[in-house]
BAPA-887499 format. One record per residue (C-alpha): residue number from 1; residue in one letter; x, y, z. Coordinates in steps of 0.5 Angstrom, whole numbers, plus 2048, in hexadecimal, padded with zeros to 3 digits. Example, Ala and Ser with C-alpha at 12.3 -4.5 7.8 and 13.67 -1.06 7.14 Angstrom:
MIVO   i aa east north  up
MIVO   1  a  819   7F7 810
MIVO   2  s  81B   7FE 80E
% end
This chain:
MIVO   i aa east north  up
MIVO   1  m  7DF   7D4 805
MIVO   2  a  7DA   7D5 809
MIVO   3  l  7D8   7DB 80E
MIVO   4  g  7D9   7DA 815
MIVO   5  l  7D3   7DC 81A
MIVO   6  t  7D8   7DF 81F
MIVO   7  e  7D9   7E5 81A
MIVO   8  v  7D6   7EB 81B
MIVO   9  l  7D3   7EC 814
MIVO  10  e  7D0   7F4 812
MIVO  11  g  7CA   7F1 80E
MIVO  12  w  7C8   7E9 80C
MIVO  13  d  7C5   7E8 805
MIVO  14  s  7C5   7E3 800
MIVO  15  v  7CB   7E1 7FD
MIVO  16  r  7CE   7E1 805
MIVO  17  s  7C9   7DB 807
MIVO  18  s  7CB   7D7 800
MIVO  19  e  7D3   7D8 804
MIVO  20  l  7D0   7D6 80A
MIVO  21  y  7CC   7CF 807
MIVO  22  g  7D1   7CE 801
MIVO  23  v  7CB   7CE 7FD
MIVO  24  d  7D0   7D0 7F6
MIVO  25  a  7D5   7CB 7F8
MIVO  26  w  7D0   7C5 7F9
MIVO  27  g  7CA   7C7 7F5
MIVO  28  n  7CD   7C5 7EF
MIVO  29  n  7CA   7CB 7EC
MIVO  30  y  7C3   7C8 7ED
MIVO  31  f  7C1   7CB 7F4
MIVO  32  h  7C2   7D3 7F6
MIVO  33  i  7C0   7D9 7FA
MIVO  34  t  7BB   7DD 7F7
MIVO  35  p  7BD   7E5 7F8
MIVO  36  d  7B7   7E5 7FD
MIVO  37  g  7BA   7E0 801
MIVO  38  f  7B6   7DA 7FF
MIVO  39  a  7BA   7D3 7FD
MIVO  40  g  7B8   7D1 7F6
MIVO  41  v  7B9   7CC 7F1
MIVO  42  r  7BB   7CC 7E9
MIVO  43  l  7B7   7CA 7E4
MIVO  44  r  7B5   7CA 7DC
MIVO  45  n  7B0   7CA 7D8
MIVO  46  r  7B0   7CC 7D1
MIVO  47  s  7B3   7D3 7D2
MIVO  48  g  7B9   7D2 7D6
MIVO  49  p  7BA   7D1 7DE
MIVO  50  v  7B5   7D3 7E3
MIVO  51  s  7B5   7D5 7E9
MIVO  52  v  7B0   7D2 7EF
MIVO  53  k  7B0   7D3 7F6
MIVO  54  f  7AF   7CD 7FB
MIVO  55  h  7AB   7D2 7FF
MIVO  56  d  7A5   7D3 7F9
MIVO  57  i  7A5   7CB 7F8
MIVO  58  v  7A3   7CA 7FF
MIVO  59  q  79E   7CF 7FF
MIVO  60  g  79B   7CC 7F8
MIVO  61  l  79C   7C5 7FC
MIVO  62  y  798   7C8 803
MIVO  63  e  792   7CA 7FD
MIVO  64  r  792   7C3 7FB
MIVO  65  g  791   7C0 802
MIVO  66  l  798   7BD 803
MIVO  67  s  79C   7BD 809
MIVO  68  l  7A3   7BE 80A
MIVO  69  p  7A8   7B9 80A
MIVO  70  i  7A8   7B9 804
MIVO  71  l  7AD   7B6 7FE
MIVO  72  l  7AD   7BA 7F8
MIVO  73  r  7B0   7B7 7F2
MIVO  74  f  7B3   7BB 7EC
MIVO  75  g  7B4   7B8 7E5
MIVO  76  e  7B7   7BD 7E2
MIVO  77  l  7BD   7BD 7E6
MIVO  78  l  7BD   7B5 7E5
MIVO  79  a  7BC   7B7 7DF
MIVO  80  a  7C2   7BC 7DF
MIVO  81  r  7C6   7B6 7E3
MIVO  82  l  7C6   7B1 7DD
MIVO  83  a  7C8   7B6 7D7
MIVO  84  a  7CD   7B8 7DC
MIVO  85  i  7D0   7B1 7DC
MIVO  86  h  7CF   7AF 7D6
MIVO  87  r  7D2   7B6 7D3
MIVO  88  a  7D8   7B5 7D7
MIVO  89  f  7DA   7AE 7D4
MIVO  90  d  7D9   7B0 7CD
MIVO  91  k  7DD   7B6 7CF
MIVO  92  a  7E2   7B2 7D0
MIVO  93  i  7E1   7AC 7CC
MIVO  94  a  7E1   7B1 7C5
MIVO  95  e  7E8   7B5 7C8
MIVO  96  s  7EB   7AF 7C9
MIVO  97  g  7EA   7AB 7C3
MIVO  98  y  7E7   7A6 7C6
MIVO  99  t  7E4   7A1 7C2
MIVO 100  g  7DE   79E 7C7
MIVO 101  i  7D9   7A1 7C9
MIVO 102  y  7D5   7A2 7D0
MIVO 103  r  7CF   7A0 7D3
MIVO 104  g  7CC   7A1 7DA
MIVO 105  v  7C8   79D 7DE
MIVO 106  y  7C4   79F 7E4
MIVO 107  p  7C4   79A 7EB
MIVO 108  i  7BD   799 7ED
MIVO 109  k  7C0   797 7F4
MIVO 110  v  7C1   79F 7F5
MIVO 111  n  7BB   7A2 7F5
MIVO 112  q  7B5   79D 7F3
MIVO 113  q  7AF   7A0 7F3
MIVO 114  q  7AA   7A0 7EC
MIVO 115  q  7AB   7A7 7EB
MIVO 116  a  7B2   7A7 7EB
MIVO 117  v  7B3   7A1 7E7
MIVO 118  s  7AE   7A4 7E2
MIVO 119  d  7B1   7AA 7E2
MIVO 120  v  7B9   7A8 7E0
MIVO 121  v  7B5   7A3 7DB
MIVO 122  k  7B1   7AA 7D8
MIVO 123  f  7B7   7AF 7D8
MIVO 124  g  7BD   7A9 7D6
MIVO 125  r  7BA   7A7 7D0
MIVO 126  p  7BE   7AC 7CC
MIVO 127  f  7C4   7A9 7CE
MIVO 128  h  7C2   7A2 7CF
MIVO 129  h  7C3   7A2 7D6
MIVO 130  g  7C2   79B 7D9
MIVO 131  l  7C1   798 7E0
MIVO 132  e  7C4   793 7E5
MIVO 133  a  7C0   78E 7E9
MIVO 134  g  7C3   78B 7EF
MIVO 135  s  7BD   787 7F0
MIVO 136  k  7B7   783 7ED
MIVO 137  a  7B2   789 7EF
MIVO 138  e  7B7   78D 7ED
MIVO 139  l  7B8   78B 7E6
MIVO 140  i  7AF   789 7E6
MIVO 141  a  7AF   790 7E6
MIVO 142  a  7B5   792 7E1
MIVO 143  l  7B1   78E 7DB
MIVO 144  a  7AB   791 7DC
MIVO 145  y  7AE   798 7DB
MIVO 146  m  7B4   797 7D7
MIVO 147  h  7B3   795 7D1
MIVO 148  d  7B8   799 7CD
MIVO 149  p  7BC   794 7C8
MIVO 150  e  7C2   798 7C9
MIVO 151  a  7C2   799 7D0
MIVO 152  y  7C5   793 7D5
MIVO 153  i  7C1   790 7DA
MIVO 154  v  7C8   78E 7DF
MIVO 155  c  7C6   788 7E3
MIVO 156  n  7CA   787 7E9
MIVO 157  g  7C9   784 7F0
MIVO 158  y  7C7   77D 7F3
MIVO 159  k  7C3   77A 7ED
MIVO 160  d  7BF   773 7ED
MIVO 161  a  7BB   76F 7E8
MIVO 162  e  7B6   775 7E7
MIVO 163  f  7BA   77B 7E7
MIVO 164  i  7BE   778 7E2
MIVO 165  d  7B8   776 7DE
MIVO 166  l  7B5   77C 7DD
MIVO 167  a  7BC   780 7DB
MIVO 168  l  7BD   77B 7D6
MIVO 169  s  7B5   77B 7D4
MIVO 170  s  7B7   783 7D2
MIVO 171  l  7BC   781 7CF
MIVO 172  k  7B8   77D 7CB
MIVO 173  m  7B3   784 7CA
MIVO 174  g  7B9   788 7C7
MIVO 175  l  7BB   78A 7CD
MIVO 176  q  7C3   78C 7CF
MIVO 177  t  7C3   788 7D5
MIVO 178  i  7C9   786 7D8
MIVO 179  l  7C9   781 7DE
MIVO 180  v  7D0   783 7E3
MIVO 181  l  7D2   77D 7E6
MIVO 182  e  7D5   77F 7ED
MIVO 183  m  7D8   778 7EF
MIVO 184  p  7D9   772 7EB
MIVO 185  g  7D3   76D 7EF
MIVO 186  e  7CF   772 7EA
MIVO 187  l  7D2   76F 7E3
MIVO 188  d  7CF   768 7E3
MIVO 189  l  7C8   76A 7E4
MIVO 190  l  7C9   76F 7E0
MIVO 191  l  7CA   76B 7DA
MIVO 192  e  7C6   765 7DC
MIVO 193  r  7C0   76A 7DB
MIVO 194  a  7C3   76D 7D5
MIVO 195  e  7C2   766 7D1
MIVO 196  k  7BC   765 7D4
MIVO 197  m  7B9   76C 7D0
MIVO 198  n  7BE   76A 7CB
MIVO 199  i  7C1   771 7CB
MIVO 200  r  7C8   774 7CC
MIVO 201  p  7CA   778 7D1
MIVO 202  r  7CD   77E 7D2
MIVO 203  i  7D1   77E 7D8
MIVO 204  g  7D5   782 7DB
MIVO 205  i  7DB   782 7E2
MIVO 206  r  7DC   786 7E8
MIVO 207  v  7E3   787 7EA
MIVO 208  k  7E5   788 7F0
MIVO 209  l  7EA   78D 7EF
MIVO 210  a  7F1   78E 7F5
MIVO 211  s  7EF   796 7F4
MIVO 212  s  7EB   798 7F9
MIVO 213  v  7E8   79F 7FB
MIVO 214  g  7E7   7A3 801
MIVO 215  g  7E1   7A6 804
MIVO 216  k  7DB   7A3 807
MIVO 217  w  7DA   79D 802
MIVO 218  s  7E1   79B 801
MIVO 219  e  7DF   794 803
MIVO 220  s  7DC   793 7FC
MIVO 221  g  7E1   793 7F9
MIVO 222  g  7E9   78F 7FA
MIVO 223  e  7EA   789 7FA
MIVO 224  s  7E6   788 801
MIVO 225  s  7E0   78A 7FE
MIVO 226  v  7DB   785 7FE
MIVO 227  f  7D8   784 7F7
MIVO 228  g  7DD   783 7F1
MIVO 229  m  7E2   77E 7EE
MIVO 230  t  7E9   77D 7F0
MIVO 231  p  7EE   77C 7EA
MIVO 232  p  7EE   774 7EB
MIVO 233  q  7E6   774 7EB
MIVO 234  i  7E6   778 7E6
MIVO 235  m  7EB   773 7E2
MIVO 236  a  7E7   76D 7E4
MIVO 237  v  7E1   771 7E0
MIVO 238  i  7E4   772 7DA
MIVO 239  d  7E6   76B 7DA
MIVO 240  h  7E0   769 7DA
MIVO 241  l  7DD   76D 7D5
MIVO 242  r  7E2   76B 7D1
MIVO 243  e  7E1   763 7D2
MIVO 244  c  7D9   765 7D1
MIVO 245  g  7DB   768 7CA
MIVO 246  m  7D8   76F 7CD
MIVO 247  l  7DD   774 7CE
MIVO 248  d  7DA   777 7C9
MIVO 249  c  7D5   778 7CE
MIVO 250  l  7D9   77C 7D3
MIVO 251  e  7D8   784 7D1
MIVO 252  l  7D9   789 7D7
MIVO 253  l  7DE   789 7DD
MIVO 254  h  7DB   78E 7E3
MIVO 255  y  7DE   791 7E9
MIVO 256  h  7DB   795 7EE
MIVO 257  l  7DF   799 7F3
MIVO 258  g  7DA   79C 7F9
MIVO 259  s  7D4   7A0 7F8
MIVO 260  q  7D8   7A7 7F9
MIVO 261  v  7DF   7A7 7F7
MIVO 262  p  7E2   7AE 7FA
MIVO 263  n  7E9   7AF 7F6
MIVO 264  i  7EA   7AE 7EE
MIVO 265  r  7F1   7AB 7F0
MIVO 266  e  7ED   7A5 7F2
MIVO 267  i  7E9   7A4 7EC
MIVO 268  r  7EF   7A5 7E8
MIVO 269  d  7F3   79F 7EA
MIVO 270  a  7ED   79B 7EB
MIVO 271  i  7EB   79C 7E4
MIVO 272  y  7F2   799 7E1
MIVO 273  e  7F1   793 7E5
MIVO 274  a  7EB   793 7E2
MIVO 275  s  7ED   793 7DB
MIVO 276  r  7F3   78E 7DC
MIVO 277  y  7ED   788 7DF
MIVO 278  y  7E9   78B 7D9
MIVO 279  v  7EF   78A 7D3
MIVO 280  s  7F2   783 7D7
MIVO 281  l  7EA   780 7D5
MIVO 282  v  7EB   783 7CE
MIVO 283  e  7F2   780 7CD
MIVO 284  e  7EE   779 7D1
MIVO 285  g  7EA   779 7CB
MIVO 286  a  7E3   77C 7CE
MIVO 287  k  7DF   780 7C9
MIVO 288  m  7DF   786 7CE
MIVO 289  g  7DE   78D 7CB
MIVO 290  i  7DA   790 7D2
MIVO 291  l  7DE   793 7D8
MIVO 292  d  7D9   794 7DE
MIVO 293  i  7DB   799 7E3
MIVO 294  g  7D7   799 7E8
MIVO 295  g  7D5   79F 7EC
MIVO 296  g  7D9   7A3 7F1
MIVO 297  l  7D8   7AA 7EE
MIVO 298  a  7D7   7AF 7F4
MIVO 299  i  7D2   7B4 7F6
MIVO 300  d  7D6   7BB 7F9
MIVO 301  y  7D1   7BB 7FF
MIVO 302  d  7D5   7C0 803
MIVO 303  g  7D8   7C5 7FD
MIVO 304  s  7DF   7C4 800
MIVO 305  k  7E1   7C0 7FA
MIVO 306  c  7E6   7BC 7FD
MIVO 307  n  7E8   7B5 7FE
MIVO 308  c  7E4   7B3 804
MIVO 309  p  7DD   7AE 805
MIVO 310  t  7D9   7B4 804
MIVO 311  s  7DC   7B8 7FD
MIVO 312  a  7E0   7B6 7F8
MIVO 313  n  7E6   7B9 7F4
MIVO 314  y  7E4   7B8 7EE
MIVO 315  d  7DD   7B9 7E9
MIVO 316  i  7DA   7B6 7E4
MIVO 317  g  7DE   7B8 7DF
MIVO 318  e  7E5   7B7 7E2
MIVO 319  y  7E2   7AF 7E3
MIVO 320  a  7E0   7AE 7DD
MIVO 321  a  7E7   7B0 7DA
MIVO 322  d  7EB   7AC 7DF
MIVO 323  v  7E7   7A6 7DD
MIVO 324  v  7E7   7A6 7D6
MIVO 325  e  7EF   7A8 7D6
MIVO 326  g  7F0   7A2 7DA
MIVO 327  v  7EC   79D 7D5
MIVO 328  i  7EF   79F 7CE
MIVO 329  t  7F6   79F 7D2
MIVO 330  v  7F6   799 7D4
MIVO 331  c  7F2   796 7CE
MIVO 332  n  7F6   799 7C9
MIVO 333  q  7FD   796 7CD
MIVO 334  a  7F9   790 7CC
MIVO 335  k  7F7   791 7C5
MIVO 336  v  7F0   78E 7C7
MIVO 337  p  7EA   793 7C5
MIVO 338  h  7E7   798 7C9
MIVO 339  p  7E1   796 7CC
MIVO 340  t  7DA   798 7CE
MIVO 341  l  7DA   79C 7D4
MIVO 342  i  7D5   79B 7D9
MIVO 343  s  7D4   79F 7E0
MIVO 344  e  7CF   79D 7E6
MIVO 345  s  7CF   7A4 7E9
MIVO 346  g  7C9   7A4 7ED
MIVO 347  r  7CA   7A9 7F3
MIVO 348  a  7CD   7AE 7EE
MIVO 349  l  7C7   7AE 7EA
MIVO 350  i  7C2   7AE 7EF
MIVO 351  g  7C4   7B1 7F4
MIVO 352  y  7C2   7B8 7F3
MIVO 353  y  7BB   7B6 7F0
MIVO 354  s  7B7   7B5 7F7
MIVO 355  v  7B6   7BC 7FC
MIVO 356  l  7B4   7B9 803
MIVO 357  l  7AF   7C0 807
MIVO 358  i  7AE   7C0 80E
MIVO 359  n  7AB   7C5 813
MIVO 360  v  7AD   7C7 819
MIVO 361  l  7A8   7C5 81E
MIVO 362  s  7AB   7C8 824
MIVO 363  t  7B2   7CA 827
MIVO 364  h  7B6   7CA 82E
MIVO 365  t  7BC   7CE 830
MIVO 366  l  7C1   7CE 836
MIVO 367  e  7C2   7D4 836
MIVO 368  v  7C0   7D7 83C
MIVO 369  p  7C2   7DF 83B
MIVO 370  d  7BE   7E3 841
MIVO 371  p  7C0   7E0 848
MIVO 372  p  7BC   7DC 84C
MIVO 373  e  7B8   7DF 851
MIVO 374  p  7BB   7DF 858
MIVO 375  m  7BB   7DA 85C
MIVO 376  p  7B8   7D9 863
MIVO 377  e  7BC   7D7 869
MIVO 378  p  7C0   7D2 86B
MIVO 379  i  7C3   7D1 865
MIVO 380  p  7C8   7CC 864
MIVO 381  d  7CF   7CC 864
MIVO 382  p  7D0   7C9 85D
MIVO 383  i  7CA   7CE 85A
MIVO 384  r  7CE   7D4 85E
MIVO 385  n  7D4   7D2 85B
MIVO 386  l  7D1   7D2 854
MIVO 387  m  7CE   7DA 855
MIVO 388  e  7D5   7DC 857
MIVO 389  v  7D7   7DA 851
MIVO 390  a  7D1   7DD 84D
MIVO 391  t  7D4   7E4 851
MIVO 392  g  7DB   7E3 850
MIVO 393  l  7DA   7E1 849
MIVO 394  r  7DF   7E6 844
MIVO 395  t  7E2   7E5 83D
MIVO 396  r  7E9   7E5 841
MIVO 397  n  7E7   7E0 844
MIVO 398  l  7E3   7DB 840
MIVO 399  r  7E6   7D4 840
MIVO 400  e  7E6   7D4 847
MIVO 401  f  7DF   7D6 849
MIVO 402  y  7DE   7D2 843
MIVO 403  n  7E1   7CC 846
MIVO 404  d  7DE   7CE 84D
MIVO 405  a  7D7   7CE 84A
MIVO 406  i  7D8   7C7 848
MIVO 407  y  7DB   7C4 84E
MIVO 408  y  7D5   7C7 852
MIVO 409  r  7D0   7C5 84E
MIVO 410  e  7D2   7BD 84F
MIVO 411  e  7D2   7BF 856
MIVO 412  i  7CB   7C1 857
MIVO 413  q  7CA   7BB 852
MIVO 414  t  7CD   7B7 857
MIVO 415  a  7C9   7BA 85C
MIVO 416  f  7C3   7B9 859
MIVO 417  k  7C4   7B2 858
MIVO 418  r  7C5   7B1 860
MIVO 419  g  7BE   7B5 861
MIVO 420  d  7C2   7BA 864
MIVO 421  l  7BE   7BF 85F
MIVO 422  s  7B7   7C0 85D
MIVO 423  l  7B5   7C0 857
MIVO 424  r  7B3   7C8 856
MIVO 425  q  7BA   7C9 85A
MIVO 426  h  7BE   7C4 854
MIVO 427  a  7B9   7C8 84E
MIVO 428  h  7BB   7CE 851
MIVO 429  a  7C3   7CC 851
MIVO 430  d  7C2   7CA 84A
MIVO 431  r  7C0   7D1 847
MIVO 432  l  7C5   7D4 84B
MIVO 433  f  7CB   7D0 847
MIVO 434  w  7C7   7D0 83F
MIVO 435  h  7C7   7D8 842
MIVO 436  i  7CF   7D8 844
MIVO 437  l  7D0   7D4 83D
MIVO 438  t  7CC   7D9 838
MIVO 439  r  7D0   7DE 83C
MIVO 440  i  7D7   7DB 83A
MIVO 441  r  7D4   7D9 833
MIVO 442  a  7D3   7E0 832
MIVO 443  e  7DA   7E2 835
MIVO 444  i  7DE   7DD 830
MIVO 445  a  7DD   7E3 82B
MIVO 446  h  7E1   7E6 82E
MIVO 447  l  7E7   7E2 82F
MIVO 448  r  7EE   7E2 82B
MIVO 449  f  7EF   7DB 82C
MIVO 450  v  7E9   7D6 82E
MIVO 451  p  7EB   7D0 832
MIVO 452  e  7EA   7CA 830
MIVO 453  d  7E5   7C7 835
MIVO 454  m  7E1   7CD 833
MIVO 455  r  7E1   7CD 82C
MIVO 456  n  7DB   7C8 82B
MIVO 457  l  7D6   7CC 82F
MIVO 458  k  7D3   7D0 82A
MIVO 459  d  7D1   7C9 828
MIVO 460  a  7D0   7C5 82F
MIVO 461  m  7CB   7CB 82F
MIVO 462  a  7C7   7CB 829
MIVO 463  d  7BF   7CB 828
MIVO 464  v  7BB   7C4 827
MIVO 465  f  7B7   7C6 821
MIVO 466  y  7B2   7BF 822
MIVO 467  c  7B0   7BE 81B
MIVO 468  n  7AA   7BA 818
MIVO 469  f  7AD   7B5 815
MIVO 470  s  7B1   7AE 816
MIVO 471  v  7B9   7AD 815
MIVO 472  f  7B7   7A7 814
MIVO 473  q  7B2   7A6 80F
MIVO 474  s  7B5   7AD 80B
MIVO 475  l  7BC   7AE 80D
MIVO 476  p  7BF   7A6 80F
MIVO 477  d  7C6   7A7 80C
MIVO 478  s  7C6   7AD 810
MIVO 479  w  7C5   7A8 816
MIVO 480  a  7C9   7A1 814
MIVO 481  i  7CE   7A5 811
MIVO 482  d  7CF   7AC 813
MIVO 483  q  7CE   7AE 80C
MIVO 484  i  7CE   7B6 80B
MIVO 485  f  7C8   7BA 808
MIVO 486  p  7C8   7C0 806
MIVO 487  i  7C3   7C4 80A
MIVO 488  m  7C0   7CC 80A
MIVO 489  p  7B9   7CF 80B
MIVO 490  i  7B5   7D0 806
MIVO 491  q  7B4   7D7 807
MIVO 492  r  7B6   7DE 80A
MIVO 493  l  7BD   7DD 807
MIVO 494  n  7BE   7E4 806
MIVO 495  e  7BE   7E4 80F
MIVO 496  k  7C4   7E2 813
MIVO 497  p  7C3   7DC 816
MIVO 498  a  7C5   7DD 81E
MIVO 499  r  7C4   7D7 821
MIVO 500  l  7C7   7D0 820
MIVO 501  a  7C3   7C9 821
MIVO 502  v  7C2   7C1 820
MIVO 503  l  7BD   7BF 81D
MIVO 504  s  7B8   7B9 820
MIVO 505  d  7B3   7B6 81D
MIVO 506  i  7AD   7B3 821
MIVO 507  t  7AF   7AB 822
MIVO 508  c  7AF   7AA 829
MIVO 509  d  7B7   7A7 828
MIVO 510  c  7BD   7AC 82A
MIVO 511  d  7C1   7AA 823
MIVO 512  g  7BB   7AD 820
MIVO 513  k  7BF   7B4 81F
MIVO 514  i  7C3   7B7 81A
MIVO 515  n  7C9   7BA 81D
MIVO 516  h  7CE   7BB 817
MIVO 517  f  7CE   7BF 812
MIVO 518  a  7D1   7C1 80B
MIVO 519  d  7D6   7C6 80B
MIVO 520  m  7DD   7C8 807
MIVO 521  r  7E1   7C9 80C
MIVO 522  d  7E0   7C3 811
MIVO 523  i  7D9   7BF 814
MIVO 524  r  7D4   7C4 818
MIVO 525  s  7D1   7C1 81E
MIVO 526  a  7CC   7C6 81D
MIVO 527  l  7C8   7C9 818
MIVO 528  p  7C7   7D1 817
MIVO 529  v  7C0   7D3 817
MIVO 530  h  7BB   7D9 819
MIVO 531  t  7B7   7DA 820
MIVO 532  v  7B0   7D7 81F
MIVO 533  g  7AA   7DA 820
MIVO 534  p  7A5   7D8 824
MIVO 535  d  7A0   7D6 81E
MIVO 536  e  7A5   7D7 819
MIVO 537  d  7A5   7D1 813
MIVO 538  y  7AC   7D1 812
MIVO 539  i  7AF   7CB 80E
MIVO 540  l  7B5   7C8 80C
MIVO 541  a  7B8   7C5 806
MIVO 542  v  7BD   7BE 807
MIVO 543  f  7BF   7BD 800
MIVO 544  l  7C3   7B8 7FC
MIVO 545  v  7BE   7B2 7FE
MIVO 546  g  7BD   7AF 7F8
MIVO 547  a  7C2   7A9 7F9
MIVO 548  y  7C0   7A3 7FD
MIVO 549  q  7BC   7A8 803
MIVO 550  e  7B5   7A5 801
MIVO 551  t  7B7   79E 7FF
MIVO 552  l  7BB   79E 806
MIVO 553  g  7B6   7A0 80A
MIVO 554  d  7B2   79C 80F
MIVO 555  l  7AC   79D 814
MIVO 556  h  7AF   79F 81A
MIVO 557  n  7A9   7A1 81F
MIVO 558  l  7A5   79F 819
MIVO 559  f  7A6   7A6 815
MIVO 560  g  7A5   7A4 80E
MIVO 561  d  7A7   7A7 808
MIVO 562  t  7A5   7AE 807
MIVO 563  n  7A2   7B2 801
MIVO 564  v  7A5   7B3 7FB
MIVO 565  a  7A4   7B8 7F6
MIVO 566  s  7A7   7B8 7EF
MIVO 567  i  7A9   7C0 7ED
MIVO 568  l  7AA   7C3 7E6
MIVO 569  v  7A8   7CA 7E3
MIVO 570  d  7A5   7CB 7DC
MIVO 571  d  7A6   7CF 7D7
MIVO 572  d  7A3   7D5 7DA
MIVO 573  g  7A8   7D4 7E0
MIVO 574  e  7A2   7D1 7E4
MIVO 575  i  7A4   7CC 7E9
MIVO 576  e  7A0   7C5 7E7
MIVO 577  y  79F   7BF 7ED
MIVO 578  e  79F   7BA 7E8
MIVO 579  q  79F   7B3 7ED
MIVO 580  e  79C   7B5 7F4
MIVO 581  l  79D   7AE 7F8
MIVO 582  d  799   7AE 7FF
MIVO 583  g  79E   7AB 805
MIVO 584  d  79D   7A6 809
MIVO 585  t  797   7A5 80D
MIVO 586  v  797   7A2 814
MIVO 587  g  793   79D 812
MIVO 588  d  798   79C 80C
MIVO 589  v  79D   79B 810
MIVO 590  l  79A   796 815
MIVO 591  s  798   791 80F
MIVO 592  y  7A0   792 80E
MIVO 593  v  7A1   78E 815
MIVO 594  e  79C   789 814
MIVO 595  y  796   78D 818
MIVO 596  n  78F   78D 815
MIVO 597  p  78D   794 815
MIVO 598  q  784   791 815
MIVO 599  g  786   78D 81A
MIVO 600  l  78A   792 81F
MIVO 601  l  784   796 81E
MIVO 602  a  77F   790 81F
MIVO 603  r  783   78F 826
MIVO 604  f  783   797 828
MIVO 605  r  77B   796 827
MIVO 606  e  77B   790 82C
MIVO 607  l  77F   795 831
MIVO 608  a  77B   79B 830
MIVO 609  e  773   797 831
MIVO 610  v  776   794 838
MIVO 611  a  778   79B 83A
MIVO 612  v  770   79D 838
MIVO 613  r  76E   797 83C
MIVO 614  q  772   799 842
MIVO 615  k  770   79F 842
MIVO 616  r  776   7A3 840
MIVO 617  i  775   7A6 83A
MIVO 618  s  76E   7A8 837
MIVO 619  a  76B   7A5 830
MIVO 620  t  76C   7AB 82C
MIVO 621  e  774   7AC 82F
MIVO 622  r  774   7A5 82D
MIVO 623  r  772   7A7 826
MIVO 624  d  778   7AD 826
MIVO 625  i  77D   7A8 829
MIVO 626  l  77C   7A4 823
MIVO 627  g  77C   7A9 81F
MIVO 628  a  783   7AC 820
MIVO 629  y  785   7A5 820
MIVO 630  e  783   7A4 819
MIVO 631  s  785   7AB 817
MIVO 632  g  78D   7A9 81B
MIVO 633  l  78D   7A3 817
MIVO 634  r  78B   7A7 810
MIVO 635  g  791   7AD 812
MIVO 636  y  797   7AE 810
MIVO 637  t  79D   7AB 815
MIVO 638  y  7A0   7B2 816
MIVO 639  f  79F   7B8 81A
MIVO 640  e  798   7BB 817
MIVO 641  t  797   7C3 817
% end
């Protein structure tokens, strides 16, 4: 259970910080807090696990000339997740007497970055872990990297002739490429292209299950989902294939419940229904042999291990065991051989892979611990009333005076709008109001019962931390669907975090903020943080951002991709910076939205020359101004220190 900030604690240490931020619950033994108060990641070398501090990683990045914000990638964590998923299915298969095998495929859409796909292929090779492509571009990437003849390439999504030809060509070259029909209309084109290329295709079919799930992506599955076929449509495909003498080409049944399914019961219901479809296709004479259960394996973002959108009430072992049990039960009843199982786990595979580091640029607080200086006469009545609230405030009348303060502040704001108060008087009253609320917030700790309308006062008065990043570029799910990501400081974690804060990015958009944070009991609306010193490099880490965030990011306010570094440890336990990628420059992002950086420079040079002719600036000043403009085009889109 997370510790409340109102608790009176004699001391503070890294253990308390671990409890407060829930690291041991959501960190999956990959992330932790060191005894001396630093956030760390557990990597491995030949000798075993090595604890690496994020603080040490950052210092090395600074020395190499990279600045924050930066995205860290940990291939070792991706390798560990691949191994964990395959071990879980292998164990379930061995213990149940299942006669089929397991093969995973990675949906490229979850993180299409070249390094992510390359790492999946590299670390997945021992398990023959394949790829799933949902577009022509993703298939082209998959064919360049997936050369394992025992791994599957599953082709989903809309497919034109060029897409189909590429997939069939790879099948000719010895890859296990399967084209999944999303709708009946795709079949004619597939058969036409296969005949022209003189190859018998390997075909899958996606079914719309009646089973549906809760969570943020519930519309991905169920009968109302966009993709997949209904029973009549499936029968039409079977009959068509039979007429063409190609029913033996139908090998795979596929379904998809959603990206993050928090409830294991819904997963169990779906696997039984899907297995019934599978054995029915076998009974119709289809070759079959493969059951693709799609994605859905969830990440526990908040550590609560419950049936809620930000968590999961099961682990990988239970997931694999329930899938195998459901398939073996239905297949045994129908006396149908056990199929090869494929899962398309993306989020659960790559979510831990990336961590975003952001630095705090400045802070703002509503707290006013000291009363404002006395106000000169004449004092307007609404302000005098507010002053009386401040004078009479006591613990026993806290609620009454809280309501009075709110009422009189509204009167003051109305008076200012009418022109009855000056700006200076308004500013004085505003300081007085927040001084009153600061005192009330402190007194709440002494109440045995806190009135409902005052319970959120601490969060409402949270500090604002202005951080060097763009929500829209690096954490788009936080903005778009209120996805929760674990966030905590990377240092000073053996000190009590005495403040609460919401995080604002540096875009000029009121939505560019994070005010929902992971907690094992409920969603926090403010993050526990420390008081930041004037020159302190205070850094926050955002965890579990490997899935979707890089590929969904947009160029809001023309903030581009952040710097990236891949981190591992050598045999001596020293940090290795395997791959460093510079983030977008200003010129890069301008070119993405159809500007020509050289054209911009030429236009600005013309403006500067006109200013010289008009005697507004000197020729020397023109040179310096143009130099600054060119430097800006080459510069990082984020705040540079």
